BALORO-589100 format. One record per residue (C-alpha): residue in one letter; residue number from 1; x negated, y, z. Coordinates in Angstrom, 2 decimals, padded with zeros to 5 digits, m for minus. Layout:
% BALORO-589100
a / NUM / X / Y / Z
...
% end
This chain:
% BALORO-589100
x / 1 / m000.43 / m000.20 / 000.01
x / 2 / m001.61 / 003.52 / m000.92
x / 3 / m001.89 / 005.69 / 002.45
x / 4 / m000.94 / 009.32 / 003.41
x / 5 / m004.12 / 010.43 / 001.22
x / 6 / m003.19 / 008.96 / m002.14
x / 7 / 000.12 / 010.85 / m001.99
x / 8 / m001.00 / 014.03 / m000.60
x / 9 / m003.54 / 014.04 / m003.72
x / 10 / m000.81 / 013.66 / m005.74
x / 11 / 001.32 / 016.45 / m004.65
x / 12 / m001.65 / 018.52 / m004.56
x / 13 / m002.63 / 018.32 / m008.29
x / 14 / m000.40 / 021.06 / m009.50
x / 15 / m002.35 / 023.73 / m007.04
x / 16 / m005.94 / 021.85 / m008.09
x / 17 / m004.19 / 022.21 / m012.30
x / 18 / m004.15 / 026.33 / m011.16
x / 19 / m007.19 / 026.12 / m010.05
x / 20 / m008.07 / 024.99 / m013.08
x / 21 / m007.04 / 027.54 / m015.47
x / 22 / m008.01 / 030.41 / m012.88
x / 23 / m011.32 / 029.57 / m013.21
x / 24 / m012.19 / 027.64 / m016.36
x / 25 / m011.63 / 029.01 / m020.16
x / 26 / m008.02 / 028.08 / m021.73
x / 27 / m009.11 / 025.02 / m023.72
x / 28 / m011.66 / 023.35 / m020.80
x / 29 / m009.10 / 023.63 / m018.63
x / 30 / m006.31 / 022.10 / m020.58
x / 31 / m009.01 / 019.25 / m021.26
x / 32 / m009.72 / 018.64 / m017.40
x / 33 / m006.48 / 018.82 / m015.72
x / 34 / m005.49 / 015.85 / m017.91
x / 35 / m008.85 / 013.90 / m017.78
x / 36 / m010.01 / 014.62 / m014.71
x / 37 / m006.27 / 013.74 / m013.22
x / 38 / m006.96 / 010.33 / m015.28
x / 39 / m010.18 / 009.64 / m014.11
x / 40 / m009.29 / 010.51 / m010.35
x / 41 / m005.90 / 010.30 / m009.02
x / 42 / m005.18 / 006.97 / m007.42
x / 43 / m003.38 / 004.57 / m009.66
x / 44 / m000.46 / 002.38 / m009.49
x / 45 / 000.65 / 005.14 / m007.50
x / 46 / 003.93 / 007.78 / m007.44
x / 47 / 007.56 / 008.75 / m006.54
x / 48 / 010.51 / 007.32 / m007.19
x / 49 / 013.63 / 009.47 / m007.04
x / 50 / 017.24 / 008.27 / m008.54
x / 51 / 017.55 / 009.07 / m012.66
x / 52 / 013.83 / 010.48 / m012.74
x / 53 / 011.03 / 009.39 / m014.32
x / 54 / 008.41 / 007.92 / m011.84
x / 55 / 005.70 / 010.92 / m011.18
x / 56 / 002.12 / 009.42 / m010.92
x / 57 / m001.46 / 010.33 / m012.10
x / 58 / 000.02 / 010.35 / m015.93
x / 59 / 003.34 / 011.86 / m015.51
x / 60 / 002.54 / 014.96 / m012.54
x / 61 / m000.57 / 016.10 / m014.44
x / 62 / 001.72 / 016.49 / m017.69
x / 63 / 004.43 / 018.63 / m015.97
x / 64 / 001.69 / 020.34 / m014.31
x / 65 / 000.04 / 021.22 / m017.42
x / 66 / 003.00 / 021.62 / m019.34
x / 67 / 004.20 / 024.15 / m017.01
x / 68 / 001.36 / 026.21 / m016.61
x / 69 / 000.90 / 026.65 / m020.32
x / 70 / 004.54 / 027.14 / m021.17
x / 71 / 005.91 / 029.24 / m018.32
x / 72 / 003.16 / 030.77 / m016.34
x / 73 / 000.46 / 031.44 / m019.57
x / 74 / 003.12 / 032.21 / m021.38
x / 75 / 002.26 / 029.81 / m024.50
x / 76 / 004.25 / 027.84 / m026.90
x / 77 / 003.99 / 024.47 / m026.55
x / 78 / 007.35 / 022.53 / m027.97
x / 79 / 007.02 / 022.76 / m031.74
x / 80 / 008.06 / 019.52 / m033.44
x / 81 / 005.49 / 018.41 / m036.27
x / 82 / 005.30 / 019.97 / m039.53
x / 83 / 006.32 / 017.49 / m041.65
x / 84 / 009.10 / 014.82 / m041.63
x / 85 / 007.54 / 012.09 / m041.00
x / 86 / 006.03 / 012.92 / m037.94
x / 87 / 009.73 / 014.46 / m036.75
x / 88 / 011.51 / 011.53 / m037.65
x / 89 / 008.55 / 009.51 / m035.45
x / 90 / 008.96 / 011.94 / m032.72
x / 91 / 012.68 / 011.48 / m033.07
x / 92 / 013.01 / 007.91 / m032.88
x / 93 / 009.82 / 007.84 / m030.30
x / 94 / 013.05 / 009.50 / m027.76
x / 95 / 016.03 / 008.46 / m028.92
x / 96 / 015.13 / 004.66 / m029.67
x / 97 / 014.74 / 003.72 / m025.61
x / 98 / 018.59 / 005.14 / m025.00
x / 99 / 019.52 / 002.54 / m028.06
x / 100 / 017.97 / 000.21 / m026.01
x / 101 / 019.39 / 001.09 / m023.03
x / 102 / 023.10 / 001.01 / m024.71
x / 103 / 022.66 / m002.45 / m025.63
x / 104 / 021.24 / m004.28 / m022.38
x / 105 / 024.45 / m003.57 / m020.20
x / 106 / 024.52 / m007.15 / m019.61
x / 107 / 022.72 / m009.13 / m016.31
x / 108 / 020.38 / m011.72 / m017.32
x / 109 / 019.41 / m014.23 / m015.76
x / 110 / 015.47 / m015.01 / m015.95
x / 111 / 014.49 / m018.19 / m014.02
x / 112 / 016.21 / m017.83 / m010.61
x / 113 / 016.10 / m013.96 / m010.51
x / 114 / 019.04 / m012.00 / m012.12
x / 115 / 017.83 / m008.67 / m013.55
x / 116 / 021.10 / m006.14 / m013.55
x / 117 / 022.15 / m005.18 / m016.84
x / 118 / 021.32 / m001.25 / m017.74
x / 119 / 024.02 / 001.86 / m016.88
x / 120 / 024.37 / 004.21 / m019.08
x / 121 / 023.11 / 006.60 / m016.42
x / 122 / 019.81 / 005.80 / m017.35
x / 123 / 019.17 / 007.07 / m021.09
x / 124 / 018.81 / 010.26 / m019.13
x / 125 / 015.79 / 008.32 / m017.25
x / 126 / 014.10 / 006.47 / m020.13
x / 127 / 014.76 / 009.76 / m022.30
x / 128 / 012.62 / 011.97 / m019.39
x / 129 / 010.24 / 009.34 / m019.04
x / 130 / 009.32 / 009.28 / m022.95
x / 131 / 009.19 / 013.30 / m022.90
x / 132 / 006.25 / 012.58 / m020.15
x / 133 / 004.74 / 010.33 / m022.04
x / 134 / 004.34 / 012.27 / m025.17
x / 135 / 003.64 / 016.10 / m023.79
x / 136 / m000.17 / 015.35 / m023.79
x / 137 / 000.40 / 014.26 / m027.41
x / 138 / 002.64 / 018.25 / m028.28
x / 139 / 000.41 / 020.09 / m025.76
x / 140 / m003.22 / 018.79 / m027.97
x / 141 / m001.04 / 019.19 / m031.36
x / 142 / m001.01 / 023.15 / m030.26
x / 143 / m004.24 / 023.40 / m028.10
x / 144 / m006.75 / 021.40 / m030.02
x / 145 / m006.23 / 021.23 / m033.64
x / 146 / m009.53 / 023.19 / m034.28
x / 147 / m013.50 / 022.56 / m034.49
x / 148 / m014.24 / 024.35 / m031.24
x / 149 / m011.50 / 022.52 / m029.30
x / 150 / m012.64 / 019.15 / m030.92
x / 151 / m016.08 / 019.78 / m029.35
x / 152 / m015.13 / 021.05 / m026.10
x / 153 / m013.01 / 017.91 / m025.59
x / 154 / m016.10 / 015.35 / m026.93
x / 155 / m018.18 / 017.15 / m024.83
x / 156 / m015.99 / 016.98 / m021.81
x / 157 / m016.05 / 013.18 / m022.61
x / 158 / m019.37 / 012.83 / m021.99
x / 159 / m019.83 / 014.95 / m018.65
x / 160 / m016.93 / 012.86 / m017.37
x / 161 / m019.20 / 009.64 / m018.72
x / 162 / m022.06 / 010.87 / m016.88
x / 163 / m020.20 / 011.88 / m013.65
x / 164 / m018.00 / 008.55 / m013.49
x / 165 / m021.13 / 007.10 / m014.24
x / 166 / m022.17 / 007.30 / m010.44
x / 167 / m019.47 / 005.81 / m009.16
x / 168 / m019.59 / 003.11 / m011.55
x / 169 / m022.99 / 002.42 / m010.95
x / 170 / m021.75 / 002.32 / m006.93
x / 171 / m019.09 / 000.00 / m007.79
x / 172 / m021.60 / m002.36 / m009.70
x / 173 / m024.08 / m002.87 / m007.01
x / 174 / m021.97 / m002.52 / m003.66
x / 175 / m018.70 / m004.30 / m004.98
x / 176 / m015.08 / m002.32 / m006.62
x / 177 / m014.09 / m000.60 / m002.95
x / 178 / m014.23 / 002.56 / m004.08
x / 179 / m010.13 / 002.74 / m004.14
x / 180 / m009.64 / 000.69 / m001.54
x / 181 / m012.06 / 003.08 / 000.92
x / 182 / m010.54 / 006.67 / m000.36
x / 183 / m006.68 / 005.56 / m001.37
x / 184 / m006.29 / 002.63 / 001.19
x / 185 / m005.22 / m000.10 / m001.34
x / 186 / m006.94 / m002.49 / m004.44
x / 187 / m005.06 / m001.85 / m007.25
x / 188 / m005.45 / m005.42 / m009.24
x / 189 / m006.91 / m008.89 / m008.42
x / 190 / m010.00 / m008.73 / m007.04
x / 191 / m011.27 / m011.80 / m008.60
x / 192 / m010.72 / m010.32 / m011.76
x / 193 / m013.60 / m007.81 / m010.82
x / 194 / m016.22 / m010.59 / m010.53
x / 195 / m017.86 / m011.80 / m013.35
x / 196 / m021.50 / m012.90 / m014.15
x / 197 / m022.52 / m012.87 / m010.72
x / 198 / m021.71 / m009.80 / m009.60
x / 199 / m019.20 / m006.91 / m009.74
x / 200 / m017.98 / m004.86 / m013.10
x / 201 / m016.62 / m001.37 / m011.62
x / 202 / m012.61 / m000.28 / m011.39
x / 203 / m013.16 / 003.11 / m009.75
x / 204 / m009.59 / 004.65 / m009.82
x / 205 / m008.09 / 003.43 / m013.06
x / 206 / m005.96 / 000.28 / m013.64
x / 207 / m008.72 / m002.37 / m014.54
x / 208 / m012.40 / m002.72 / m015.28
x / 209 / m011.23 / m002.84 / m018.64
x / 210 / m010.11 / 000.48 / m018.55
x / 211 / m013.46 / 001.82 / m017.15
x / 212 / m015.50 / 000.22 / m019.76
x / 213 / m013.23 / 001.43 / m022.52
x / 214 / m013.66 / 005.14 / m021.41
x / 215 / m017.37 / 003.83 / m021.14
x / 216 / m017.27 / 003.62 / m024.98
x / 217 / m015.92 / 006.70 / m025.37
x / 218 / m018.33 / 008.59 / m024.00
x / 219 / m020.99 / 006.91 / m025.72
x / 220 / m019.10 / 007.47 / m029.08
x / 221 / m018.10 / 010.74 / m028.16
x / 222 / m021.97 / 011.82 / m027.28
x / 223 / m022.91 / 009.91 / m030.56
x / 224 / m020.71 / 012.27 / m032.41
x / 225 / m022.37 / 015.62 / m030.52
x / 226 / m025.77 / 014.10 / m031.33
x / 227 / m025.21 / 014.07 / m035.00
x / 228 / m024.66 / 017.99 / m035.16
x / 229 / m026.82 / 019.18 / m032.46
x / 230 / m029.82 / 021.12 / m033.40
x / 231 / m032.90 / 019.85 / m033.21
x / 232 / m034.29 / 020.59 / m030.31
x / 233 / m030.69 / 019.31 / m028.24
x / 234 / m030.61 / 015.81 / m030.26
x / 235 / m033.18 / 014.31 / m027.37
x / 236 / m030.87 / 015.13 / m024.78
x / 237 / m028.30 / 013.30 / m026.83
x / 238 / m029.72 / 010.54 / m027.36
x / 239 / m030.75 / 009.78 / m024.30
x / 240 / m027.42 / 010.33 / m022.16
x / 241 / m025.84 / 007.79 / m025.04
x / 242 / m028.75 / 005.19 / m023.98
x / 243 / m028.14 / 005.88 / m020.17
x / 244 / m024.38 / 005.68 / m020.84
x / 245 / m025.00 / 002.08 / m022.43
x / 246 / m027.11 / 000.82 / m020.40
x / 247 / m024.09 / 001.66 / m017.74
x / 248 / m021.19 / 000.05 / m020.05
x / 249 / m023.25 / m002.79 / m020.42
x / 250 / m023.48 / m004.04 / m016.87
x / 251 / m019.94 / m003.02 / m016.68
x / 252 / m019.91 / m006.71 / m018.04
x / 253 / m016.73 / m006.05 / m020.32
x / 254 / m017.05 / m007.65 / m023.73
x / 255 / m014.38 / m006.04 / m025.74
x / 256 / m015.75 / m002.28 / m025.26
x / 257 / m019.17 / m003.64 / m026.00
x / 258 / m018.17 / m004.83 / m029.40
x / 259 / m015.95 / m001.67 / m030.66
x / 260 / m019.53 / 000.08 / m029.60
x / 261 / m021.21 / m001.97 / m031.72
x / 262 / m018.71 / m001.39 / m034.99
x / 263 / m018.61 / 001.92 / m034.31
x / 264 / m022.09 / 003.85 / m032.91
x / 265 / m023.29 / 002.62 / m036.98
x / 266 / m020.34 / 004.72 / m038.39
x / 267 / m020.70 / 007.63 / m036.53
x / 268 / m024.24 / 007.83 / m036.96
x / 269 / m024.73 / 007.08 / m040.55
x / 270 / m021.76 / 007.92 / m042.07
x / 271 / m020.24 / 010.98 / m042.76
x / 272 / m016.22 / 012.18 / m041.86
x / 273 / m014.42 / 010.73 / m045.27
x / 274 / m015.83 / 007.51 / m044.88
x / 275 / m015.20 / 007.32 / m041.19
x / 276 / m011.44 / 008.42 / m041.39
x / 277 / m011.18 / 005.17 / m044.14
x / 278 / m012.58 / 003.51 / m041.95
x / 279 / m010.34 / 003.96 / m038.67
x / 280 / m007.35 / 004.12 / m041.49
x / 281 / m007.98 / 000.56 / m042.21
x / 282 / m008.29 / m000.59 / m038.79
x / 283 / m004.74 / 001.33 / m037.94
x / 284 / m003.27 / m000.37 / m040.75
x / 285 / m004.31 / m004.01 / m038.98
x / 286 / m003.19 / m002.61 / m035.83
x / 287 / 000.49 / m001.54 / m037.11
x / 288 / 000.85 / m004.51 / m038.83
x / 289 / m000.18 / m006.93 / m036.40
x / 290 / 003.19 / m007.62 / m034.56
x / 291 / 004.34 / m008.94 / m038.50
x / 292 / 001.61 / m010.83 / m038.98
x / 293 / 002.06 / m012.10 / m035.09
x / 294 / 005.58 / m013.51 / m036.04
x / 295 / 004.70 / m014.75 / m039.67
x / 296 / 001.79 / m016.97 / m037.75
x / 297 / m000.69 / m014.87 / m039.95
x / 298 / m003.29 / m014.52 / m036.75
x / 299 / m005.62 / m016.91 / m036.94
x / 300 / m005.29 / m018.16 / m032.90
x / 301 / m007.51 / m021.17 / m033.51
x / 302 / m010.17 / m019.21 / m035.41
x / 303 / m010.53 / m016.58 / m033.03
x / 304 / m010.83 / m018.90 / m030.20
x / 305 / m013.16 / m021.26 / m031.70
x / 306 / m015.72 / m018.05 / m032.03
x / 307 / m014.35 / m016.94 / m028.51
x / 308 / m015.78 / m020.50 / m026.81
x / 309 / m018.92 / m019.72 / m028.53
x / 310 / m019.62 / m016.58 / m026.91
x / 311 / m018.18 / m017.63 / m023.61
x / 312 / m015.59 / m020.47 / m023.08
x / 313 / m014.16 / m018.58 / m020.09
x / 314 / m013.82 / m015.10 / m022.00
x / 315 / m011.95 / m017.47 / m024.52
x / 316 / m009.88 / m019.30 / m022.00
x / 317 / m008.55 / m015.68 / m020.83
x / 318 / m008.04 / m014.81 / m025.07
x / 319 / m006.09 / m018.24 / m025.00
x / 320 / m004.13 / m017.40 / m022.20
x / 321 / m003.08 / m014.08 / m023.82
x / 322 / m001.64 / m015.28 / m026.97
x / 323 / m000.09 / m018.08 / m025.23
x / 324 / 002.32 / m016.14 / m022.70
x / 325 / 002.48 / m013.16 / m025.84
x / 326 / 003.94 / m015.98 / m028.04
x / 327 / 006.33 / m016.75 / m025.13
x / 328 / 007.34 / m013.05 / m024.77
x / 329 / 007.02 / m012.98 / m028.33
x / 330 / 009.99 / m015.41 / m029.19
x / 331 / 011.82 / m013.74 / m026.75
x / 332 / 011.52 / m010.23 / m028.54
x / 333 / 013.26 / m012.03 / m031.39
x / 334 / 015.84 / m012.54 / m030.04
x / 335 / 017.30 / m008.49 / m030.14
x / 336 / 013.95 / m007.52 / m032.53
x / 337 / 015.55 / m004.14 / m033.24
x / 338 / 015.39 / m002.81 / m029.98
x / 339 / 014.47 / m004.85 / m027.13
x / 340 / 015.66 / m005.50 / m023.96
x / 341 / 015.10 / m002.94 / m022.20
x / 342 / 012.98 / m001.70 / m018.96
x / 343 / 013.04 / m003.55 / m015.34
x / 344 / 011.07 / m006.87 / m016.44
x / 345 / 013.92 / m008.21 / m018.58
x / 346 / 011.85 / m008.70 / m021.87
x / 347 / 009.38 / m011.30 / m019.70
x / 348 / 011.13 / m014.82 / m019.80
x / 349 / 009.83 / m017.70 / m017.83
x / 350 / 007.05 / m019.57 / m019.21
x / 351 / 007.89 / m023.34 / m020.08
x / 352 / 004.24 / m024.34 / m019.08
x / 353 / 003.55 / m022.24 / m015.87
x / 354 / 007.84 / m021.80 / m014.58
x / 355 / 006.73 / m017.93 / m013.89
x / 356 / 006.83 / m014.94 / m015.59
x / 357 / 005.61 / m014.67 / m018.78
x / 358 / 002.23 / m012.15 / m018.66
x / 359 / 001.90 / m009.46 / m021.34
x / 360 / m001.76 / m007.99 / m021.88
x / 361 / m001.28 / m006.34 / m025.12
x / 362 / 000.59 / m002.74 / m024.94
x / 363 / 002.03 / m003.50 / m028.51
x / 364 / 003.88 / m007.04 / m027.22
x / 365 / 005.18 / m004.99 / m024.36
x / 366 / 006.36 / m002.22 / m026.49
x / 367 / 008.09 / m004.59 / m028.99
x / 368 / 009.67 / m006.63 / m026.17
x / 369 / 011.30 / m003.64 / m024.25
x / 370 / 012.22 / m001.14 / m027.00
x / 371 / 012.13 / m003.80 / m030.11
x / 372 / 010.24 / m003.27 / m033.76
x / 373 / 011.97 / 000.32 / m033.76
x / 374 / 010.34 / 001.64 / m030.87
x / 375 / 007.05 / m000.28 / m031.61
x / 376 / 007.34 / 001.56 / m035.17
x / 377 / 008.30 / 004.45 / m032.93
x / 378 / 005.28 / 004.77 / m030.64
x / 379 / 002.55 / 003.38 / m032.65
x / 380 / 003.54 / 005.15 / m036.01
x / 381 / 003.05 / 008.44 / m034.04
x / 382 / m000.61 / 007.43 / m032.27
x / 383 / m001.55 / 006.29 / m035.69
x / 384 / m000.08 / 009.15 / m038.22
x / 385 / m003.32 / 011.81 / m037.90
x / 386 / m005.19 / 009.35 / m039.18
x / 387 / m003.32 / 009.06 / m042.37
x / 388 / m002.62 / 012.94 / m042.25
x / 389 / m006.15 / 012.84 / m042.53
x / 390 / m007.09 / 010.58 / m045.45
x / 391 / m004.18 / 011.87 / m047.57
x / 392 / m005.25 / 015.47 / m046.62
x / 393 / m009.67 / 015.04 / m047.56
x / 394 / m008.33 / 014.67 / m051.25
x / 395 / m011.10 / 016.86 / m053.77
x / 396 / m013.13 / 019.63 / m052.76
x / 397 / m011.61 / 019.99 / m048.94
x / 398 / m013.18 / 016.69 / m048.06
x / 399 / m016.64 / 018.05 / m047.61
x / 400 / m015.43 / 020.85 / m045.53
x / 401 / m013.47 / 019.14 / m042.43
x / 402 / m014.76 / 019.14 / m039.34
x / 403 / m017.40 / 016.68 / m038.14
x / 404 / m015.85 / 015.60 / m034.80
x / 405 / m012.41 / 014.79 / m036.72
x / 406 / m014.21 / 011.77 / m038.01
x / 407 / m016.09 / 010.06 / m034.81
x / 408 / m011.77 / 011.20 / m033.11
x / 409 / m010.10 / 009.48 / m035.91
x / 410 / m012.76 / 006.10 / m035.32
x / 411 / m011.91 / 006.33 / m031.03
x / 412 / m007.88 / 006.49 / m031.88
x / 413 / m007.90 / 003.52 / m034.11
x / 414 / m010.14 / 001.69 / m031.91
x / 415 / m007.58 / 002.36 / m028.50
x / 416 / m004.95 / 001.61 / m031.11
x / 417 / m006.81 / m001.76 / m031.98
x / 418 / m007.71 / m001.96 / m028.21
x / 419 / m004.13 / m002.19 / m027.55
x / 420 / m003.19 / m005.53 / m029.09
x / 421 / m005.21 / m007.59 / m026.37
x / 422 / m004.72 / m004.98 / m023.59
x / 423 / m002.25 / m002.47 / m022.14
x / 424 / m005.63 / 000.83 / m022.81
x / 425 / m002.33 / 003.64 / m023.77
x / 426 / m003.35 / 006.31 / m021.64
x / 427 / m003.52 / 010.02 / m021.69
x / 428 / m006.42 / 010.81 / m022.92
x / 429 / m004.89 / 008.16 / m026.19
x / 430 / m002.38 / 011.20 / m026.64
x / 431 / m004.48 / 014.00 / m026.77
x / 432 / m006.93 / 012.23 / m029.26
x / 433 / m003.69 / 011.73 / m031.16
x / 434 / m002.25 / 015.23 / m030.92
x / 435 / m005.56 / 016.94 / m031.08
x / 436 / m005.70 / 015.37 / m034.21
x / 437 / m002.75 / 015.64 / m035.74
x / 438 / m002.94 / 019.64 / m035.12
x / 439 / m005.93 / 019.65 / m037.29
x / 440 / m005.00 / 017.81 / m039.89
x / 441 / m001.85 / 019.75 / m040.64
x / 442 / m003.75 / 023.37 / m040.62
x / 443 / m006.17 / 021.26 / m043.06
x / 444 / m002.99 / 020.80 / m044.62
x / 445 / m001.87 / 023.87 / m044.37
x / 446 / m005.69 / 025.82 / m045.46
x / 447 / m005.54 / 023.29 / m049.01
x / 448 / m002.09 / 024.63 / m049.77
x / 449 / m002.75 / 028.24 / m049.51
x / 450 / m006.04 / 027.28 / m051.63
x / 451 / m008.69 / 027.49 / m049.29
x / 452 / m011.64 / 025.04 / m050.79
x / 453 / m015.22 / 024.92 / m050.52
x / 454 / m017.21 / 026.87 / m052.88
x / 455 / m013.88 / 028.80 / m053.47
x / 456 / m014.03 / 030.80 / m050.12
x / 457 / m014.24 / 030.15 / m046.74
x / 458 / m015.05 / 026.41 / m045.76
x / 459 / m011.89 / 025.08 / m043.97
x / 460 / m012.69 / 024.27 / m041.31
x / 461 / m013.76 / 028.15 / m040.41
x / 462 / m010.46 / 029.30 / m041.70
x / 463 / m008.89 / 026.53 / m038.82
x / 464 / m011.06 / 028.38 / m036.09
x / 465 / m009.90 / 031.40 / m037.42
x / 466 / m006.23 / 030.72 / m036.87
x / 467 / m006.87 / 028.67 / m033.62
x / 468 / m006.06 / 032.38 / m031.53
% end
């Protein structure tokens, strides 16, 4: 159980947010108001009120930042995406869960447990929850849409990675205890934090996988900054990237290490155009995965065999995920469009264990809860900026694209891939997606006005000038 301090820190976050905006330049304050909360507020802790979404480390900072920006600083935030596809996806993201509630009024028996039906007044709660989830996306689209803002975002990731690495190294050596010592509880299964005769850190996040994925993000961000840094600063960025890579290795989590091996050469050697093309390929696979899984086109046996050759323990973990994923997917197929709703209605009893099936991937959680429509809305909205950037790079405009847009698109795309086995959808995912959407819309607007490299100011210069 969380202690009093855990709830006090959540209640004090609005004051901390005000202090950030009072002391820092606006863009930095905005980034740290979301990033700092994600890294340091207590996980699995929140305030539950009737007909109101849970107020926790994700929703409180989003709501706080929105109020500060929109009310106290009078900055316009809630603007629909400029394109028709973006608007439709956003509307669908907000309203699909409401249709899920309407279609799930009946009680449901799961094993020996009777789960009550969803009631019409739950519509207000689920729609409000969707609004709070998407707030970082909408704000990032408005405030992080320029090249300078992208640089500040990646730099904030690097600085946060350096600060968090101290806590990560402490837990690698002393065991994952910080959340227990400070907030009074351990947020997951301690056994999963033990690996290879040692520990992997969890700090104040949901799982060690989340920590390692964040570590990978900070390294890729540092490499993106290294590539465009002046000659005199390159050595410093290289040292930081090397140090953070060592910390990531000590996290003992294979997935983020594989992602780093994939992304590092792409970020260091290829241009933004190629980076965005690769990101689009990854995003396409993530979007297509539920269909491939439904028709048994995913080579499960081959993947398990490869994992077995690397590490039998990880092969067993992957097999567990595939097994339970299949059980949940078959249950989801009974309500394919809008799903079974929340309260665990989408989680059937596993026939082999007699217990509720365990979902790991974010995709299967969304499909079981809100159906294929909910999945298309959520994953489509997240990946839309990558495809808009791909379309916006045609012709000479591709030479003037921000050098940070490609690495950010790669990070967003690899996060989508990671959401197939893990539920690593965080406010940082929405920040990346929103920032890229805002930039892609500005790039498209500048191109429509005839701004081309060699035919006026560079696109990114025009975008920066319009940012104010």
